[in-house]
N, CA, C and O atoms as CSV, one atom per row, in Angstrom:
chain,resi,resn,atom,element,x,y,z
A,1,MET,N,N,-18.604,-3.072,0.223
A,1,MET,CA,C,-18.598,-1.731,-0.332
A,1,MET,C,C,-17.867,-0.758,0.597
A,1,MET,O,O,-17.006,-0.001,0.149
A,2,ALA,N,N,-18.209,-0.778,1.891
A,2,ALA,CA,C,-17.591,0.168,2.823
A,2,ALA,C,C,-16.103,-0.109,2.997
A,2,ALA,O,O,-15.312,0.823,3.137
A,3,SER,N,N,-15.713,-1.391,2.989
A,3,SER,CA,C,-14.280,-1.679,3.130
A,3,SER,C,C,-13.519,-1.230,1.889
A,3,SER,O,O,-12.409,-0.708,1.997
A,4,ARG,N,N,-14.102,-1.427,0.721
A,4,ARG,CA,C,-13.453,-0.985,-0.514
A,4,ARG,C,C,-13.348,0.546,-0.543
A,4,ARG,O,O,-12.301,1.092,-0.892
A,5,SER,N,N,-14.429,1.229,-0.177
A,5,SER,CA,C,-14.407,2.695,-0.139
A,5,SER,C,C,-13.412,3.187,0.907
A,5,SER,O,O,-12.647,4.116,0.648
A,6,GLY,N,N,-13.419,2.569,2.085
A,6,GLY,CA,C,-12.488,2.966,3.138
A,6,GLY,C,C,-11.041,2.798,2.705
A,6,GLY,O,O,-10.209,3.664,2.975
A,7,ARG,N,N,-10.737,1.704,2.045
A,7,ARG,CA,C,-9.372,1.491,1.536
A,7,ARG,C,C,-9.018,2.530,0.475
A,7,ARG,O,O,-7.903,3.051,0.452
A,8,GLN,N,N,-9.981,2.827,-0.406
A,8,GLN,CA,C,-9.737,3.818,-1.460
A,8,GLN,C,C,-9.477,5.191,-0.857
A,8,GLN,O,O,-8.542,5.881,-1.265
A,9,TYR,N,N,-10.297,5.593,0.112
A,9,TYR,CA,C,-10.117,6.901,0.750
A,9,TYR,C,C,-8.777,6.955,1.491
A,9,TYR,O,O,-8.110,7.990,1.505
A,10,THR,N,N,-8.399,5.851,2.094
A,10,THR,CA,C,-7.109,5.791,2.788
A,10,THR,C,C,-5.964,5.936,1.791
A,10,THR,O,O,-5.002,6.660,2.049
A,11,ASP,N,N,-6.065,5.252,0.660
A,11,ASP,CA,C,-5.032,5.384,-0.387
A,11,ASP,C,C,-4.927,6.834,-0.860
A,11,ASP,O,O,-3.828,7.356,-1.046
A,12,TRP,N,N,-6.081,7.480,-1.051
A,12,TRP,CA,C,-6.066,8.877,-1.469
A,12,TRP,C,C,-5.432,9.759,-0.410
A,12,TRP,O,O,-4.662,10.663,-0.732
A,13,LEU,N,N,-5.752,9.502,0.858
A,13,LEU,CA,C,-5.179,10.283,1.956
A,13,LEU,C,C,-3.664,10.131,1.979
A,13,LEU,O,O,-2.939,11.125,2.015
A,14,TYR,N,N,-3.183,8.887,1.958
A,14,TYR,CA,C,-1.743,8.629,1.995
A,14,TYR,C,C,-1.043,9.131,0.730
A,14,TYR,O,O,0.131,9.499,0.771
A,15,GLY,N,N,-1.765,9.145,-0.388
A,15,GLY,CA,C,-1.184,9.557,-1.666
A,15,GLY,C,C,-1.372,11.037,-1.988
A,15,GLY,O,O,-1.096,11.471,-3.106
A,16,SER,N,N,-1.841,11.813,-1.009
A,16,SER,CA,C,-2.027,13.265,-1.174
A,16,SER,C,C,-2.995,13.613,-2.300
A,16,SER,O,O,-2.830,14.637,-2.963
A,17,GLN,N,N,-3.997,12.776,-2.521
A,17,GLN,CA,C,-5.001,13.033,-3.553
A,17,GLN,C,C,-6.222,13.699,-2.915
A,17,GLN,O,O,-7.321,13.146,-2.899
A,18,TYR,N,N,-5.989,14.906,-2.390
A,18,TYR,CA,C,-6.987,15.592,-1.581
A,18,TYR,C,C,-8.194,16.064,-2.384
A,18,TYR,O,O,-9.297,16.143,-1.844
A,19,GLU,N,N,-8.007,16.373,-3.643
A,19,GLU,CA,C,-9.140,16.783,-4.486
A,19,GLU,C,C,-10.142,15.639,-4.616
A,19,GLU,O,O,-11.351,15.866,-4.563
A,20,LYS,N,N,-9.651,14.414,-4.787
A,20,LYS,CA,C,-10.538,13.252,-4.876
A,20,LYS,C,C,-11.302,13.068,-3.571
A,20,LYS,O,O,-12.504,12.802,-3.583
A,21,LEU,N,N,-10.604,13.212,-2.442
A,21,LEU,CA,C,-11.281,13.107,-1.146
A,21,LEU,C,C,-12.338,14.194,-1.007
A,21,LEU,O,O,-13.471,13.923,-0.608
A,22,TRP,N,N,-11.968,15.410,-1.334
A,22,TRP,CA,C,-12.885,16.543,-1.222
A,22,TRP,C,C,-14.171,16.281,-2.003
A,22,TRP,O,O,-15.262,16.628,-1.550
A,23,ASN,N,N,-14.038,15.671,-3.171
A,23,ASN,CA,C,-15.200,15.378,-4.005
A,23,ASN,C,C,-16.122,14.345,-3.374
A,23,ASN,O,O,-17.289,14.254,-3.756
A,24,ARG,N,N,-15.626,13.564,-2.418
A,24,ARG,CA,C,-16.444,12.559,-1.731
A,24,ARG,C,C,-16.950,13.063,-0.375
A,24,ARG,O,O,-17.750,12.389,0.274
A,25,PHE,N,N,-16.489,14.243,0.054
A,25,PHE,CA,C,-16.895,14.793,1.350
A,25,PHE,C,C,-18.341,15.286,1.306
A,25,PHE,O,O,-18.785,15.865,0.315
A,26,SER,N,N,-19.063,15.044,2.398
A,26,SER,CA,C,-20.410,15.584,2.564
A,26,SER,C,C,-20.311,17.101,2.764
A,26,SER,O,O,-19.233,17.613,3.064
A,27,PRO,N,N,-21.416,17.816,2.602
A,27,PRO,CA,C,-21.392,19.269,2.850
A,27,PRO,C,C,-20.881,19.625,4.249
A,27,PRO,O,O,-20.153,20.605,4.402
A,28,ASP,N,N,-21.249,18.852,5.265
A,28,ASP,CA,C,-20.766,19.122,6.621
A,28,ASP,C,C,-19.251,18.950,6.726
A,28,ASP,O,O,-18.582,19.734,7.400
A,29,MET,N,N,-18.713,17.934,6.067
A,29,MET,CA,C,-17.259,17.731,6.091
A,29,MET,C,C,-16.553,18.869,5.356
A,29,MET,O,O,-15.491,19.321,5.784
A,30,ARG,N,N,-17.129,19.323,4.270
A,30,ARG,CA,C,-16.537,20.456,3.543
A,30,ARG,C,C,-16.539,21.703,4.416
A,30,ARG,O,O,-15.588,22.484,4.400
A,31,GLN,N,N,-17.610,21.885,5.175
A,31,GLN,CA,C,-17.682,23.040,6.071
A,31,GLN,C,C,-16.636,22.914,7.182
A,31,GLN,O,O,-16.025,23.910,7.571
A,32,THR,N,N,-16.429,21.710,7.690
A,32,THR,CA,C,-15.443,21.484,8.747
A,32,THR,C,C,-14.044,21.851,8.289
A,32,THR,O,O,-13.307,22.518,9.016
A,33,PHE,N,N,-13.669,21.421,7.083
A,33,PHE,CA,C,-12.314,21.672,6.594
A,33,PHE,C,C,-12.170,22.999,5.866
A,33,PHE,O,O,-11.076,23.564,5.844
A,34,GLY,N,N,-13.227,23.506,5.278
A,34,GLY,CA,C,-13.189,24.811,4.641
A,34,GLY,C,C,-12.828,24.809,3.173
A,34,GLY,O,O,-13.513,25.441,2.369
A,35,SER,N,N,-11.767,24.110,2.807
A,35,SER,CA,C,-11.329,24.080,1.409
A,35,SER,C,C,-10.413,22.878,1.197
A,35,SER,O,O,-9.949,22.255,2.152
A,36,VAL,N,N,-10.163,22.570,-0.068
A,36,VAL,CA,C,-9.235,21.487,-0.396
A,36,VAL,C,C,-7.848,21.806,0.153
A,36,VAL,O,O,-7.165,20.915,0.658
A,37,SER,N,N,-7.428,23.057,0.061
A,37,SER,CA,C,-6.083,23.411,0.555
A,37,SER,C,C,-5.998,23.287,2.071
A,37,SER,O,O,-4.948,22.915,2.596
A,38,ASP,N,N,-7.088,23.591,2.791
A,38,ASP,CA,C,-7.086,23.394,4.248
A,38,ASP,C,C,-7.026,21.909,4.597
A,38,ASP,O,O,-6.328,21.511,5.530
A,39,LEU,N,N,-7.753,21.102,3.850
A,39,LEU,CA,C,-7.691,19.644,4.033
A,39,LEU,C,C,-6.275,19.154,3.764
A,39,LEU,O,O,-5.736,18.355,4.530
A,40,ALA,N,N,-5.674,19.627,2.687
A,40,ALA,CA,C,-4.316,19.207,2.324
A,40,ALA,C,C,-3.317,19.599,3.409
A,40,ALA,O,O,-2.421,18.821,3.737
A,41,SER,N,N,-3.462,20.779,3.958
A,41,SER,CA,C,-2.565,21.242,5.007
A,41,SER,C,C,-2.681,20.358,6.249
A,41,SER,O,O,-1.671,19.907,6.790
A,42,PHE,N,N,-3.910,20.114,6.697
A,42,PHE,CA,C,-4.152,19.278,7.869
A,42,PHE,C,C,-3.674,17.845,7.643
A,42,PHE,O,O,-2.891,17.310,8.428
A,43,ALA,N,N,-4.146,17.240,6.577
A,43,ALA,CA,C,-3.838,15.833,6.310
A,43,ALA,C,C,-2.363,15.640,5.983
A,43,ALA,O,O,-1.754,14.658,6.407
A,44,GLY,N,N,-1.793,16.567,5.236
A,44,GLY,CA,C,-0.380,16.463,4.873
A,44,GLY,C,C,0.517,16.466,6.095
A,44,GLY,O,O,1.464,15.685,6.173
A,45,ARG,N,N,0.226,17.343,7.055
A,45,ARG,CA,C,1.012,17.364,8.297
A,45,ARG,C,C,0.881,16.055,9.057
A,45,ARG,O,O,1.871,15.511,9.547
A,46,ALA,N,N,-0.349,15.549,9.155
A,46,ALA,CA,C,-0.585,14.307,9.900
A,46,ALA,C,C,0.138,13.124,9.259
A,46,ALA,O,O,0.823,12.364,9.943
A,47,VAL,N,N,-0.015,12.973,7.961
A,47,VAL,CA,C,0.586,11.837,7.260
A,47,VAL,C,C,2.114,11.938,7.285
A,47,VAL,O,O,2.798,10.932,7.474
A,48,THR,N,N,2.642,13.126,7.099
A,48,THR,CA,C,4.094,13.314,7.129
A,48,THR,C,C,4.663,12.997,8.505
A,48,THR,O,O,5.717,12.369,8.610
A,49,SER,N,N,3.978,13.427,9.561
A,49,SER,CA,C,4.498,13.175,10.909
A,49,SER,C,C,4.443,11.697,11.283
A,49,SER,O,O,5.266,11.232,12.072
A,50,LEU,N,N,3.490,10.955,10.729
A,50,LEU,CA,C,3.393,9.525,11.023
A,50,LEU,C,C,4.394,8.694,10.230
A,50,LEU,O,O,4.893,7.687,10.732
A,51,GLY,N,N,4.689,9.095,9.020
A,51,GLY,CA,C,5.569,8.317,8.153
A,51,GLY,C,C,4.787,7.260,7.400
A,51,GLY,O,O,3.589,7.408,7.161
A,52,GLN,N,N,5.475,6.192,7.029
A,52,GLN,CA,C,4.873,5.124,6.236
A,52,GLN,C,C,4.145,4.116,7.111
A,52,GLN,O,O,4.617,3.756,8.189
A,53,GLU,N,N,2.990,3.668,6.635
A,53,GLU,CA,C,2.272,2.590,7.304
A,53,GLU,C,C,3.102,1.324,7.128
A,53,GLU,O,O,3.662,1.078,6.060
A,54,GLN,N,N,3.172,0.523,8.190
A,54,GLN,CA,C,3.987,-0.692,8.111
A,54,GLN,C,C,3.346,-1.806,8.918
A,54,GLN,O,O,2.498,-1.564,9.776
A,55,GLY,N,N,3.765,-3.028,8.629
A,55,GLY,CA,C,3.283,-4.184,9.380
A,55,GLY,C,C,1.847,-4.527,9.057
A,55,GLY,O,O,1.309,-4.135,8.021
A,56,GLN,N,N,1.239,-5.268,9.968
A,56,GLN,CA,C,-0.124,-5.749,9.787
A,56,GLN,C,C,-1.126,-4.618,9.953
A,56,GLN,O,O,-0.997,-3.776,10.842
A,57,VAL,N,N,-2.118,-4.615,9.087
A,57,VAL,CA,C,-3.225,-3.663,9.154
A,57,VAL,C,C,-4.462,-4.432,9.579
A,57,VAL,O,O,-4.806,-5.452,8.983
A,58,ASP,N,N,-5.132,-3.936,10.619
A,58,ASP,CA,C,-6.397,-4.542,11.057
A,58,ASP,C,C,-7.538,-3.663,10.580
A,58,ASP,O,O,-7.556,-2.457,10.830
A,59,GLU,N,N,-8.499,-4.282,9.886
A,59,GLU,CA,C,-9.634,-3.539,9.355
A,59,GLU,C,C,-10.936,-4.102,9.911
A,59,GLU,O,O,-11.068,-5.299,10.165
A,60,LYS,N,N,-11.892,-3.195,10.087
A,60,LYS,CA,C,-13.212,-3.606,10.547
A,60,LYS,C,C,-14.232,-2.649,9.939
A,60,LYS,O,O,-13.984,-1.447,9.840
A,61,VAL,N,N,-15.372,-3.186,9.535
A,61,VAL,CA,C,-16.464,-2.366,9.030
A,61,VAL,C,C,-17.678,-2.613,9.920
A,61,VAL,O,O,-18.047,-3.754,10.195
A,62,GLU,N,N,-18.284,-1.520,10.360
A,62,GLU,CA,C,-19.490,-1.606,11.177
A,62,GLU,C,C,-20.582,-0.780,10.517
A,62,GLU,O,O,-20.307,0.159,9.769
A,63,THR,N,N,-21.816,-1.143,10.804
A,63,THR,CA,C,-22.948,-0.373,10.311
A,63,THR,C,C,-23.681,0.210,11.501
A,63,THR,O,O,-24.043,-0.501,12.438
A,64,ALA,N,N,-23.893,1.499,11.449
A,64,ALA,CA,C,-24.703,2.219,12.430
A,64,ALA,C,C,-25.722,2.979,11.582
A,64,ALA,O,O,-25.594,4.181,11.351
A,65,SER,N,N,-26.729,2.247,11.128
A,65,SER,CA,C,-27.668,2.735,10.123
A,65,SER,C,C,-28.066,4.186,10.372
A,65,SER,O,O,-28.450,4.540,11.487
A,66,PRO,N,N,-27.978,5.023,9.348
A,66,PRO,CA,C,-27.687,4.720,7.942
A,66,PRO,C,C,-26.199,4.807,7.595
A,66,PRO,O,O,-25.848,4.770,6.416
A,67,LEU,N,N,-25.332,4.921,8.574
A,67,LEU,CA,C,-23.905,5.108,8.318
A,67,LEU,C,C,-23.144,3.794,8.324
A,67,LEU,O,O,-23.556,2.813,8.942
A,68,ARG,N,N,-22.014,3.805,7.613
A,68,ARG,CA,C,-21.066,2.694,7.639
A,68,ARG,C,C,-19.740,3.251,8.124
A,68,ARG,O,O,-19.327,4.343,7.733
A,69,ILE,N,N,-19.085,2.492,8.975
A,69,ILE,CA,C,-17.838,2.958,9.584
A,69,ILE,C,C,-16.722,1.980,9.240
A,69,ILE,O,O,-16.800,0.789,9.543
A,70,TYR,N,N,-15.690,2.505,8.607
A,70,TYR,CA,C,-14.489,1.733,8.265
A,70,TYR,C,C,-13.417,2.124,9.266
A,70,TYR,O,O,-13.037,3.292,9.348
A,71,ARG,N,N,-12.920,1.142,10.038
A,71,ARG,CA,C,-11.869,1.379,11.019
A,71,ARG,C,C,-10.628,0.601,10.616
A,71,ARG,O,O,-10.699,-0.571,10.246
A,72,ARG,N,N,-9.501,1.273,10.696
A,72,ARG,CA,C,-8.225,0.689,10.298
A,72,ARG,C,C,-7.209,1.023,11.376
A,72,ARG,O,O,-6.966,2.196,11.657
A,73,THR,N,N,-6.614,0.004,11.981
A,73,THR,CA,C,-5.534,0.235,12.936
A,73,THR,C,C,-4.248,-0.308,12.335
A,73,THR,O,O,-4.217,-1.380,11.731
A,74,SER,N,N,-3.185,0.470,12.521
A,74,SER,CA,C,-1.894,0.077,11.959
A,74,SER,C,C,-0.787,0.838,12.667
A,74,SER,O,O,-1.032,1.772,13.431
A,75,THR,N,N,0.431,0.414,12.392
A,75,THR,CA,C,1.599,1.106,12.928
A,75,THR,C,C,2.264,1.883,11.798
A,75,THR,O,O,2.089,1.585,10.617
A,76,PHE,N,N,3.029,2.886,12.205
A,76,PHE,CA,C,3.739,3.749,11.262
A,76,PHE,C,C,5.192,3.861,11.704
A,76,PHE,O,O,5.498,3.732,12.889
A,77,ASP,N,N,6.073,4.097,10.763
A,77,ASP,CA,C,7.491,4.095,11.098
A,77,ASP,C,C,7.930,5.271,11.970
A,77,ASP,O,O,9.012,5.218,12.554
A,78,ARG,N,N,7.131,6.320,12.073
A,78,ARG,CA,C,7.511,7.455,12.922
A,78,ARG,C,C,6.612,7.629,14.142
A,78,ARG,O,O,6.685,8.655,14.819
A,79,SER,N,N,5.784,6.662,14.427
A,79,SER,CA,C,4.874,6.755,15.568
A,79,SER,C,C,5.148,5.621,16.551
A,79,SER,O,O,5.353,4.476,16.150
A,80,ARG,N,N,5.150,5.946,17.821
A,80,ARG,CA,C,5.343,4.915,18.847
A,80,ARG,C,C,4.057,4.157,19.136
A,80,ARG,O,O,4.086,3.097,19.761
A,81,HIS,N,N,2.926,4.693,18.684
A,81,HIS,CA,C,1.622,4.114,18.993
A,81,HIS,C,C,0.970,3.555,17.739
A,81,HIS,O,O,1.190,4.042,16.630
A,82,LYS,N,N,0.155,2.511,17.942
A,82,LYS,CA,C,-0.736,2.106,16.855
A,82,LYS,C,C,-1.711,3.239,16.647
A,82,LYS,O,O,-2.112,3.913,17.597
A,83,MET,N,N,-2.089,3.445,15.402
A,83,MET,CA,C,-2.999,4.539,15.073
A,83,MET,C,C,-4.314,3.981,14.537
A,83,MET,O,O,-4.348,2.944,13.874
A,84,LEU,N,N,-5.391,4.697,14.841
A,84,LEU,CA,C,-6.714,4.385,14.318
A,84,LEU,C,C,-7.064,5.419,13.257
A,84,LEU,O,O,-7.011,6.624,13.506
A,85,LEU,N,N,-7.419,4.937,12.080
A,85,LEU,CA,C,-7.958,5.780,11.014
A,85,LEU,C,C,-9.386,5.315,10.799
A,85,LEU,O,O,-9.631,4.136,10.542
A,86,GLU,N,N,-10.326,6.238,10.905
A,86,GLU,CA,C,-11.737,5.879,10.819
A,86,GLU,C,C,-12.434,6.787,9.814
A,86,GLU,O,O,-12.361,8.012,9.900
A,87,TRP,N,N,-13.108,6.159,8.865
A,87,TRP,CA,C,-13.931,6.867,7.886
A,87,TRP,C,C,-15.382,6.527,8.190
A,87,TRP,O,O,-15.728,5.352,8.309
A,88,THR,N,N,-16.232,7.536,8.316
A,88,THR,CA,C,-17.669,7.325,8.437
A,88,THR,C,C,-18.283,7.744,7.111
A,88,THR,O,O,-17.990,8.818,6.585
A,89,MET,N,N,-19.145,6.871,6.576
A,89,MET,CA,C,-19.695,7.092,5.239
A,89,MET,C,C,-21.207,6.934,5.229
A,89,MET,O,O,-21.769,6.093,5.930
A,90,ALA,N,N,-21.846,7.762,4.421
A,90,ALA,CA,C,-23.273,7.616,4.160
A,90,ALA,C,C,-23.475,6.419,3.232
A,90,ALA,O,O,-22.514,5.850,2.716
A,91,GLU,N,N,-24.720,6.053,3.032
A,91,GLU,CA,C,-25.016,4.898,2.177
A,91,GLU,C,C,-24.481,5.072,0.757
A,91,GLU,O,O,-24.139,4.087,0.102
A,92,ASP,N,N,-24.406,6.317,0.272
A,92,ASP,CA,C,-23.902,6.561,-1.085
A,92,ASP,C,C,-22.378,6.662,-1.143
A,92,ASP,O,O,-21.817,6.922,-2.208
A,93,GLY,N,N,-21.695,6.458,0.006
A,93,GLY,CA,C,-20.245,6.496,0.047
A,93,GLY,C,C,-19.666,7.856,0.389
A,93,GLY,O,O,-18.449,7.989,0.516
A,94,ALA,N,N,-20.512,8.874,0.541
A,94,ALA,CA,C,-20.012,10.202,0.906
A,94,ALA,C,C,-19.379,10.156,2.293
A,94,ALA,O,O,-19.913,9.527,3.207
A,95,VAL,N,N,-18.251,10.816,2.441
A,95,VAL,CA,C,-17.534,10.847,3.724
A,95,VAL,C,C,-18.232,11.833,4.648
A,95,VAL,O,O,-18.352,13.019,4.338
A,96,THR,N,N,-18.691,11.324,5.794
A,96,THR,CA,C,-19.356,12.165,6.786
A,96,THR,C,C,-18.512,12.343,8.043
A,96,THR,O,O,-18.854,13.145,8.912
A,97,GLY,N,N,-17.402,11.593,8.145
A,97,GLY,CA,C,-16.525,11.715,9.298
A,97,GLY,C,C,-15.149,11.151,9.010
A,97,GLY,O,O,-14.992,10.211,8.231
A,98,LEU,N,N,-14.152,11.745,9.655
A,98,LEU,CA,C,-12.759,11.307,9.518
A,98,LEU,C,C,-12.080,11.483,10.867
A,98,LEU,O,O,-12.100,12.567,11.450
A,99,VAL,N,N,-11.480,10.404,11.355
A,99,VAL,CA,C,-10.747,10.429,12.622
A,99,VAL,C,C,-9.386,9.793,12.385
A,99,VAL,O,O,-9.281,8.751,11.738
A,100,LEU,N,N,-8.351,10.425,12.911
A,100,LEU,CA,C,-7.011,9.847,12.907
A,100,LEU,C,C,-6.415,10.154,14.271
A,100,LEU,O,O,-6.135,11.309,14.593
A,101,ARG,N,N,-6.221,9.099,15.080
A,101,ARG,CA,C,-5.733,9.284,16.439
A,101,ARG,C,C,-5.057,7.997,16.917
A,101,ARG,O,O,-5.200,6.949,16.287
A,102,PRO,N,N,-4.315,8.077,18.039
A,102,PRO,CA,C,-3.764,6.840,18.599
A,102,PRO,C,C,-4.884,5.870,18.942
A,102,PRO,O,O,-5.926,6.271,19.459
A,103,ALA,N,N,-4.667,4.602,18.656
A,103,ALA,CA,C,-5.650,3.563,18.954
A,103,ALA,C,C,-5.634,3.265,20.449
A,103,ALA,O,O,-4.571,3.200,21.065
A,104,LEU,N,N,-6.801,3.088,21.016
A,104,LEU,CA,C,-6.916,2.661,22.401
A,104,LEU,C,C,-6.665,1.162,22.473
A,104,LEU,O,O,-6.728,0.473,21.455
A,105,ASP,N,N,-6.380,0.652,23.669
A,105,ASP,CA,C,-6.034,-0.767,23.818
A,105,ASP,C,C,-7.058,-1.704,23.189
A,105,ASP,O,O,-6.667,-2.671,22.535
A,106,GLY,N,N,-8.336,-1.459,23.360
A,106,GLY,CA,C,-9.361,-2.335,22.817
A,106,GLY,C,C,-9.533,-2.231,21.317
A,106,GLY,O,O,-10.187,-3.082,20.713
A,107,GLU,N,N,-8.965,-1.216,20.706
A,107,GLU,CA,C,-9.119,-1.000,19.266
A,107,GLU,C,C,-8.028,-1.665,18.447
A,107,GLU,O,O,-8.180,-1.836,17.238
A,108,ALA,N,N,-6.959,-2.034,19.071
A,108,ALA,CA,C,-5.828,-2.639,18.352
A,108,ALA,C,C,-5.645,-4.058,18.855
A,108,ALA,O,O,-5.770,-4.331,20.049
A,109,ARG,N,N,-5.351,-4.941,17.941
A,109,ARG,CA,C,-5.111,-6.334,18.330
A,109,ARG,C,C,-3.718,-6.501,18.853
A,109,ARG,O,O,-3.329,-7.606,19.231
């Protein structure tokens, strides 16, 4: 379930489907971003600067009860570093956390 949700949220992020993401955000995540347009501005800049995801994608799902964490490391055509995309989800699939940053050595194969 968490891997399927994580992949879906990633597809929405890469596909600029911010309204769909917003609808899955927890109240705390909505407060963090403020609005769908603020989310779109932040995410759009990040995705545009990275370019297209390419090559092998490494995925991992962990449970830190009651949360599930979907971690995805991959390379992008405009980034020199492998990147980590992490979705933290409640049991009902609501997004409670989002991280996009360069992957540390232990996080990438």
